[in-house]
DRENPA-3360 file (N, C-alpha, C; in nm, 2 decimals, always signed):
BEGIN
1 = MAQKSRAE = -3.29/+0.33/+0.43/-3.18/+0.42/+0.41/-3.12/+0.40/+0.27 ~ -3.09/+0.51/+0.21/-3.04/+0.51/+0.08/-2.89/+0.47/+0.08 ~ -2.85/+0.40/-0.03/-2.71/+0.36/-0.04/-2.62/+0.48/-0.07 ~ -2.50/+0.47/-0.02/-2.40/+0.58/-0.05/-2.33/+0.54/-0.17 ~ -2.30/+0.65/-0.25/-2.22/+0.63/-0.37/-2.07/+0.61/-0.33 ~ -1.99/+0.56/-0.42/-1.85/+0.55/-0.40/-1.78/+0.68/-0.36 ~ -1.82/+0.78/-0.43/-1.77/+0.92/-0.41/-1.79/+0.96/-0.26 ~ -1.92/+0.94/-0.21/-1.95/+0.98/-0.08/-1.87/+0.90/+0.02;
9 = IRRGVHSR = -1.85/+0.77/+0.00/-1.77/+0.69/+0.09/-1.62/+0.74/+0.09 ~ -1.57/+0.77/-0.03/-1.43/+0.82/-0.04/-1.42/+0.95/+0.03 ~ -1.52/+1.04/+0.02/-1.51/+1.17/+0.10/-1.51/+1.14/+0.25 ~ -1.58/+1.05/+0.29/-1.58/+1.01/+0.44/-1.44/+0.96/+0.48 ~ -1.39/+0.87/+0.40/-1.25/+0.82/+0.43/-1.15/+0.93/+0.43 ~ -1.16/+1.02/+0.33/-1.07/+1.13/+0.32/-1.08/+1.22/+0.44 ~ -1.20/+1.25/+0.49/-1.21/+1.34/+0.60/-1.15/+1.27/+0.73 ~ -1.16/+1.14/+0.74/-1.10/+1.07/+0.86/-0.95/+1.08/+0.85;
17 = IRKKVRGS = -0.89/+1.06/+0.72/-0.75/+1.07/+0.70/-0.70/+1.21/+0.73 ~ -0.77/+1.31/+0.69/-0.73/+1.45/+0.71/-0.73/+1.50/+0.85 ~ -0.81/+1.43/+0.94/-0.80/+1.46/+1.08/-0.67/+1.42/+1.14 ~ -0.60/+1.33/+1.08/-0.47/+1.28/+1.13/-0.35/+1.34/+1.06 ~ -0.37/+1.36/+0.93/-0.26/+1.41/+0.84/-0.26/+1.56/+0.83 ~ -0.14/+1.62/+0.86/-0.13/+1.77/+0.85/+0.00/+1.80/+0.79 ~ +0.01/+1.89/+0.70/+0.13/+1.93/+0.64/+0.19/+2.06/+0.70 ~ +0.32/+2.07/+0.70/+0.38/+2.19/+0.76/+0.48/+2.24/+0.65;
25 = AERPRLAV = +0.55/+2.35/+0.69/+0.65/+2.41/+0.59/+0.77/+2.31/+0.57 ~ +0.81/+2.24/+0.68/+0.92/+2.15/+0.68/+0.88/+2.02/+0.61 ~ +0.76/+1.98/+0.64/+0.71/+1.85/+0.59/+0.57/+1.87/+0.53 ~ +0.56/+1.91/+0.41/+0.42/+1.94/+0.35/+0.35/+1.81/+0.32 ~ +0.22/+1.83/+0.30/+0.13/+1.72/+0.27/+0.13/+1.70/+0.12 ~ +0.15/+1.58/+0.07/+0.15/+1.54/-0.07/+0.01/+1.48/-0.10 ~ -0.08/+1.57/-0.15/-0.22/+1.52/-0.17/-0.24/+1.47/-0.31 ~ -0.31/+1.36/-0.32/-0.33/+1.29/-0.45/-0.48/+1.29/-0.48;
33 = FRSLNHIY = -0.52/+1.33/-0.60/-0.65/+1.32/-0.65/-0.65/+1.25/-0.79 ~ -0.74/+1.15/-0.80/-0.74/+1.09/-0.93/-0.88/+1.09/-0.99 ~ -0.89/+1.11/-1.12/-1.02/+1.10/-1.19/-1.00/+0.99/-1.29 ~ -1.10/+0.97/-1.37/-1.09/+0.86/-1.46/-0.99/+0.89/-1.57 ~ -0.97/+1.01/-1.60/-0.88/+1.05/-1.71/-0.75/+1.11/-1.67 ~ -0.74/+1.16/-1.54/-0.61/+1.22/-1.50/-0.58/+1.19/-1.36 ~ -0.46/+1.22/-1.32/-0.42/+1.21/-1.18/-0.34/+1.34/-1.14 ~ -0.37/+1.39/-1.02/-0.31/+1.52/-0.98/-0.24/+1.50/-0.85;
41 = AQLIDDNN = -0.13/+1.57/-0.83/-0.06/+1.57/-0.70/-0.02/+1.71/-0.67 ~ -0.03/+1.75/-0.54/+0.02/+1.88/-0.50/+0.07/+1.88/-0.36 ~ +0.17/+1.96/-0.34/+0.24/+1.97/-0.20/+0.17/+2.09/-0.13 ~ +0.12/+2.07/-0.01/+0.04/+2.17/+0.06/+0.10/+2.19/+0.19 ~ +0.12/+2.32/+0.23/+0.16/+2.36/+0.36/+0.03/+2.40/+0.43 ~ -0.02/+2.32/+0.52/-0.15/+2.35/+0.58/-0.14/+2.46/+0.69 ~ -0.02/+2.48/+0.75/+0.00/+2.59/+0.84/-0.03/+2.73/+0.78 ~ +0.03/+2.75/+0.66/+0.02/+2.87/+0.59/-0.09/+2.87/+0.49;
49 = GTTLATAS = -0.15/+2.76/+0.46/-0.25/+2.75/+0.36/-0.20/+2.77/+0.22 ~ -0.08/+2.73/+0.19/-0.03/+2.75/+0.05/+0.01/+2.62/-0.02 ~ +0.00/+2.63/-0.15/+0.05/+2.51/-0.23/+0.19/+2.54/-0.28 ~ +0.28/+2.45/-0.25/+0.42/+2.47/-0.28/+0.45/+2.42/-0.42 ~ +0.39/+2.31/-0.47/+0.42/+2.26/-0.60/+0.30/+2.17/-0.65 ~ +0.28/+2.16/-0.78/+0.18/+2.08/-0.83/+0.23/+2.00/-0.95 ~ +0.16/+1.89/-0.99/+0.19/+1.82/-1.11/+0.07/+1.74/-1.14 ~ +0.04/+1.73/-1.27/-0.08/+1.65/-1.31/-0.06/+1.61/-1.46;
57 = TAEKVLAG = -0.14/+1.51/-1.49/-0.14/+1.47/-1.63/-0.22/+1.56/-1.72 ~ -0.29/+1.66/-1.66/-0.36/+1.76/-1.74/-0.27/+1.86/-1.80 ~ -0.14/+1.87/-1.75/-0.04/+1.96/-1.80/+0.01/+1.91/-1.94 ~ +0.04/+2.00/-2.03/+0.08/+1.96/-2.16/+0.22/+1.89/-2.15 ~ +0.30/+1.93/-2.06/+0.44/+1.87/-2.04/+0.43/+1.73/-2.00 ~ +0.34/+1.69/-1.91/+0.33/+1.56/-1.86/+0.22/+1.47/-1.93 ~ +0.14/+1.53/-2.02/+0.04/+1.46/-2.08/+0.09/+1.35/-2.17 ~ +0.04/+1.23/-2.16/+0.08/+1.12/-2.25/-0.04/+1.09/-2.34;
65 = KTGGNIEA = -0.04/+0.96/-2.38/-0.16/+0.92/-2.45/-0.29/+0.93/-2.37 ~ -0.27/+0.89/-2.24/-0.38/+0.90/-2.15/-0.32/+0.93/-2.01 ~ -0.40/+0.99/-1.93/-0.35/+1.02/-1.79/-0.41/+0.93/-1.69 ~ -0.49/+0.83/-1.73/-0.56/+0.74/-1.64/-0.50/+0.61/-1.63 ~ -0.36/+0.60/-1.64/-0.30/+0.47/-1.62/-0.18/+0.48/-1.53 ~ -0.12/+0.36/-1.50/-0.01/+0.36/-1.40/+0.11/+0.43/-1.45 ~ +0.14/+0.42/-1.58/+0.26/+0.48/-1.63/+0.25/+0.63/-1.62 ~ +0.13/+0.69/-1.64/+0.11/+0.83/-1.63/+0.13/+0.87/-1.48;
73 = ARTVGKAI = +0.08/+0.79/-1.39/+0.10/+0.82/-1.25/+0.24/+0.82/-1.21 ~ +0.32/+0.73/-1.26/+0.47/+0.73/-1.23/+0.53/+0.86/-1.28 ~ +0.49/+0.90/-1.40/+0.55/+1.02/-1.46/+0.51/+1.14/-1.37 ~ +0.39/+1.15/-1.32/+0.35/+1.26/-1.23/+0.43/+1.25/-1.10 ~ +0.45/+1.13/-1.05/+0.52/+1.11/-0.92/+0.66/+1.16/-0.93 ~ +0.73/+1.13/-1.04/+0.87/+1.18/-1.06/+0.87/+1.33/-1.08 ~ +0.77/+1.39/-1.15/+0.77/+1.53/-1.17/+0.74/+1.60/-1.04 ~ +0.65/+1.56/-0.95/+0.62/+1.63/-0.83/+0.74/+1.61/-0.73;
81 = AERAIKAG = +0.81/+1.50/-0.74/+0.93/+1.49/-0.65/+1.04/+1.58/-0.69 ~ +1.06/+1.60/-0.83/+1.16/+1.69/-0.87/+1.13/+1.83/-0.84 ~ +1.00/+1.87/-0.85/+0.96/+2.00/-0.81/+0.96/+2.03/-0.66 ~ +0.94/+1.93/-0.59/+0.95/+1.94/-0.44/+1.09/+1.96/-0.40 ~ +1.19/+1.89/-0.46/+1.33/+1.90/-0.42/+1.38/+2.04/-0.46 ~ +1.33/+2.08/-0.58/+1.36/+2.22/-0.63/+1.31/+2.33/-0.53 ~ +1.20/+2.30/-0.47/+1.14/+2.39/-0.37/+1.20/+2.38/-0.23 ~ +1.29/+2.28/-0.22/+1.36/+2.27/-0.09/+1.30/+2.17/+0.01;
89 = VETVVYDR = +1.21/+2.08/-0.04/+1.14/+1.99/+0.04/+1.20/+1.85/+0.01 ~ +1.24/+1.78/+0.12/+1.29/+1.64/+0.11/+1.20/+1.54/+0.17 ~ +1.12/+1.58/+0.27/+1.03/+1.48/+0.33/+0.89/+1.53/+0.32 ~ +0.79/+1.44/+0.30/+0.65/+1.48/+0.29/+0.56/+1.39/+0.37 ~ +0.44/+1.43/+0.39/+0.34/+1.34/+0.45/+0.25/+1.30/+0.34 ~ +0.23/+1.17/+0.32/+0.14/+1.13/+0.21/-0.01/+1.13/+0.24 ~ -0.09/+1.19/+0.16/-0.23/+1.20/+0.17/-0.29/+1.13/+0.05 ~ -0.34/+1.01/+0.06/-0.39/+0.93/-0.05/-0.53/+0.97/-0.09;
97 = GGYVYHGR = -0.59/+1.07/-0.02/-0.71/+1.13/-0.06/-0.83/+1.04/-0.05 ~ -0.83/+0.94/+0.04/-0.94/+0.85/+0.05/-0.94/+0.73/-0.05 ~ -0.84/+0.73/-0.13/-0.83/+0.62/-0.23/-0.75/+0.51/-0.17 ~ -0.78/+0.39/-0.21/-0.71/+0.27/-0.17/-0.56/+0.28/-0.22 ~ -0.47/+0.24/-0.13/-0.32/+0.25/-0.17/-0.30/+0.13/-0.26 ~ -0.33/+0.15/-0.39/-0.32/+0.05/-0.49/-0.33/+0.11/-0.62 ~ -0.27/+0.05/-0.72/-0.28/+0.09/-0.86/-0.21/+0.22/-0.88 ~ -0.28/+0.32/-0.94/-0.23/+0.45/-0.98/-0.17/+0.53/-0.86;
105 = VKALLDAT = -0.25/+0.52/-0.74/-0.20/+0.60/-0.63/-0.07/+0.54/-0.57 ~ -0.06/+0.41/-0.57/+0.06/+0.34/-0.52/+0.18/+0.37/-0.62 ~ +0.15/+0.37/-0.75/+0.26/+0.40/-0.85/+0.31/+0.54/-0.83 ~ +0.22/+0.63/-0.81/+0.26/+0.77/-0.79/+0.35/+0.79/-0.67 ~ +0.30/+0.74/-0.56/+0.38/+0.75/-0.43/+0.51/+0.68/-0.44 ~ +0.51/+0.56/-0.50/+0.64/+0.49/-0.51/+0.74/+0.56/-0.60 ~ +0.69/+0.62/-0.70/+0.77/+0.70/-0.80/+0.83/+0.82/-0.72 ~ +0.76/+0.88/-0.63/+0.82/+0.99/-0.56/+0.93/+0.95/-0.47;
113 = REAGLNKN = +0.92/+0.83/-0.41/+1.02/+0.78/-0.32/+1.15/+0.75/-0.41 ~ +1.13/+0.69/-0.52/+1.24/+0.65/-0.61/+1.31/+0.78/-0.66 ~ +1.23/+0.89/-0.68/+1.29/+1.01/-0.73/+1.36/+1.09/-0.62 ~ +1.35/+1.05/-0.49/+1.43/+1.12/-0.39/+1.35/+1.17/-0.27 ~ +1.22/+1.17/-0.27/+1.14/+1.21/-0.16/+1.13/+1.10/-0.05 ~ +1.14/+1.14/+0.07/+1.13/+1.05/+0.19/+1.23/+0.94/+0.17 ~ +1.36/+0.97/+0.16/+1.47/+0.87/+0.14/+1.47/+0.77/+0.25 ~ +1.43/+0.80/+0.37/+1.44/+0.71/+0.48/+1.33/+0.60/+0.46;
121 = EATEKPAK = +1.23/+0.61/+0.38/+1.13/+0.51/+0.36/+1.18/+0.41/+0.25 ~ +1.16/+0.29/+0.28/+1.21/+0.19/+0.18/+1.10/+0.16/+0.08 ~ +1.14/+0.15/-0.05/+1.04/+0.12/-0.15/+1.04/-0.04/-0.16 ~ +0.92/-0.09/-0.20/+0.91/-0.23/-0.21/+0.98/-0.28/-0.34 ~ +1.06/-0.38/-0.32/+1.13/-0.44/-0.43/+1.05/-0.56/-0.48 ~ +1.04/-0.58/-0.61/+0.96/-0.69/-0.66/+1.03/-0.82/-0.62 ~ +0.95/-0.92/-0.58/+1.00/-1.05/-0.54/+1.07/-1.11/-0.66 ~ +1.19/-1.17/-0.63/+1.26/-1.23/-0.74/+1.19/-1.37/-0.78;
129 = EVSKADKP = +1.20/-1.40/-0.90/+1.14/-1.52/-0.95/+1.22/-1.64/-0.91 ~ +1.16/-1.74/-0.87/+1.23/-1.86/-0.82/+1.21/-1.97/-0.93 ~ +1.32/-2.02/-0.98/+1.32/-2.12/-1.08/+1.30/-2.25/-1.01 ~ +1.27/-2.36/-1.09/+1.25/-2.49/-1.04/+1.38/-2.54/-0.97 ~ +1.50/-2.50/-1.02/+1.62/-2.55/-0.97/+1.65/-2.49/-0.83 ~ +1.59/-2.37/-0.81/+1.61/-2.30/-0.68/+1.52/-2.34/-0.57 ~ +1.41/-2.41/-0.61/+1.31/-2.45/-0.51/+1.36/-2.56/-0.43 ~ +1.34/-2.56/-0.30/+1.38/-2.67/-0.21/+1.30/-2.80/-0.24;
137 = VKKESKPD = +1.37/-2.91/-0.23/+1.31/-3.04/-0.26/+1.24/-3.09/-0.14 ~ +1.12/-3.13/-0.15/+1.05/-3.18/-0.03/+1.10/-3.33/-0.01 ~ +1.13/-3.36/+0.12/+1.17/-3.49/+0.15/+1.04/-3.57/+0.18 ~ +1.04/-3.70/+0.13/+0.92/-3.78/+0.15/+0.91/-3.81/+0.30 ~ +0.80/-3.78/+0.35/+0.78/-3.81/+0.50/+0.73/-3.95/+0.51 ~ +0.76/-4.01/+0.63/+0.71/-4.14/+0.66/+0.56/-4.14/+0.68 ~ +0.50/-4.25/+0.63/+0.35/-4.25/+0.65/+0.32/-4.26/+0.79 ~ +0.21/-4.19/+0.83/+0.17/-4.19/+0.97/+0.13/-4.33/+1.01;
145 = KPVKEKSK = +0.16/-4.36/+1.14/+0.13/-4.49/+1.19/-0.02/-4.50/+1.21 ~ -0.08/-4.61/+1.18/-0.22/-4.62/+1.20/-0.26/-4.61/+1.35 ~ -0.36/-4.55/+1.38/-0.41/-4.53/+1.51/-0.48/-4.66/+1.55 ~ -0.43/-4.72/+1.66/-0.49/-4.84/+1.71/-0.61/-4.81/+1.79 ~ -0.73/-4.86/+1.75/-0.85/-4.83/+1.82/-0.86/-4.92/+1.94 ~ -0.90/-4.87/+2.05/-0.91/-4.95/+2.17/-1.05/-5.01/+2.17 ~ -1.05/-5.14/+2.20/-1.18/-5.20/+2.21/-1.23/-5.19/+2.35 ~ -1.36/-5.23/+2.37/-1.42/-5.22/+2.50/-1.34/-5.31/+2.60;
153 = ADKQAKKE = -1.30/-5.42/+2.55/-1.23/-5.51/+2.64/-1.10/-5.45/+2.69 ~ -1.02/-5.38/+2.60/-0.90/-5.31/+2.64/-0.93/-5.20/+2.75 ~ -1.03/-5.13/+2.73/-1.07/-5.02/+2.82/-1.11/-5.08/+2.96 ~ -1.18/-5.19/+2.96/-1.22/-5.26/+3.08/-1.10/-5.31/+3.16 ~ -1.00/-5.37/+3.08/-0.88/-5.42/+3.15/-0.80/-5.31/+3.21 ~ -0.79/-5.20/+3.14/-0.72/-5.08/+3.20/-0.78/-5.03/+3.32 ~ -0.92/-5.03/+3.32/-0.99/-4.98/+3.43/-0.97/-5.07/+3.56 ~ -0.97/-5.20/+3.53/-0.95/-5.29/+3.64/-0.81/-5.28/+3.70;
161 = SKDEE = -0.71/-5.26/+3.62/-0.57/-5.25/+3.67/-0.56/-5.13/+3.75 ~ -0.63/-5.02/+3.72/-0.62/-4.90/+3.80/-0.69/-4.92/+3.94 ~ -0.80/-5.00/+3.93/-0.88/-5.03/+4.06/-0.80/-5.11/+4.15 ~ -0.71/-5.20/+4.10/-0.63/-5.29/+4.19/-0.52/-5.21/+4.26 ~ -0.47/-5.10/+4.20/-0.37/-5.03/+4.26/-0.41/-4.95/+4.37;
% end
């Protein structure tokens, strides 16, 4: 059996996700596609088959030095959120497109939350750094008592005492 390419695996994962995720006029689907050089996001109403808003790093307005990094994904996330709110959409269903929720995809979706989409969902806050002064001090524990090994004579005496009872 021939090996599957990464793209074929992603398409399979995406088709499984699409079986469950469906956009409507009230809550459209926010679909994400990423290539090596760009990242794209679009709001789709699956009931009517229409695209409500799009944003990508291929646009001149959003194009930076490169479209294939996390900073560019954040920019696209803010732009799609602003365009969605302008179109009257406040909640969306996220469709990560078969990609792992990590890196550029995560940055884009987190940026949409920060910009006002899906206000009821909490964004992850970075863990605060703990300095040495804040760390709890470990108390020294008492050394474990040595385990007394029972000799054959001790076992025999215990057995005899049980027999007498």
